[in-house]
N, C-alpha and C positions, 0 to 999 in steps of 0.2 A: 463248692459246686461239685455235685456227683455226676459222673458221666456213665452212660451205658450204651454199648454198641450192639446192634442186632442186624443181621443180614437176612434179607428175604428176597424172593423173586416176585416181581409184580405179575399178578394174574389178571386183575381187572384194573386198568389205569384210572378208573373213576372211584375206586375204593381200596384202601389198604387197611388190613386188620393186624394189630400187634397184640400178642398175648404173652402171658408169663413174664410180665415186666416187674422189676424190683422197686416199684414205687407204691406209695400208699394211696388209697382212694382219696380224691380231692386234692392231691398234691399237684402243683403247677409244674409242668415240664415244657421244654422247648423241643420241637421236632424239626430236625434238619435232614433233608433227603439229598443224598449225593449218589449219582450213578457211578458204579465202580467198574473198572476194567477187569473183567473176569480173568484174563491172562495174568494180570499183575497179582491178583489175589492167589491164583494157583501157584505162581512163582514164589510168592511169599510163603505159602504153605510148604512148598518143596524145600525152600531154604531152611525153614524151621525144622523140618524133618532131618535135613542134612546136618544141621548144627547139633541136634539132639543125638544123632548117630555118632558124630565125631566126638562129642563130649563123653560118650559111653565107651570109647576105645580105651584099652588098657594104658596106652601111652599118655593119654590125656589125664588119666587119673593120678599119674605120678608127677605131673607138672605142678610146680610151685609158683607162688607169686614172685619169688626171687628170680626164677627162670624166665618168667614173662618180662619182668623189669629189665633183666640183662639183654634179652632179645630186642626190646624196644630201644634201649640205649644204644645197642650196636647198630640198629637201622638208622637211628637219628644221627649217629656219628659219621655216617657215610657222606 
């Protein structure tokens, strides 16, 4: 099963138009519509930006898998 997510704002509740979809003509698809909490979406985007910024810090670039494993082991040992 392939999944594709697309966000749009409802302009006319009687009609929704989707464009630029990655499916072939005649391909059967299931459409599920879920109202999203825009504040949750905004928070997720802010978190994503924060994580990317943090990963770009010089300190993060020198962090090794062994360092991470030692940190996890120390926390679990508490």
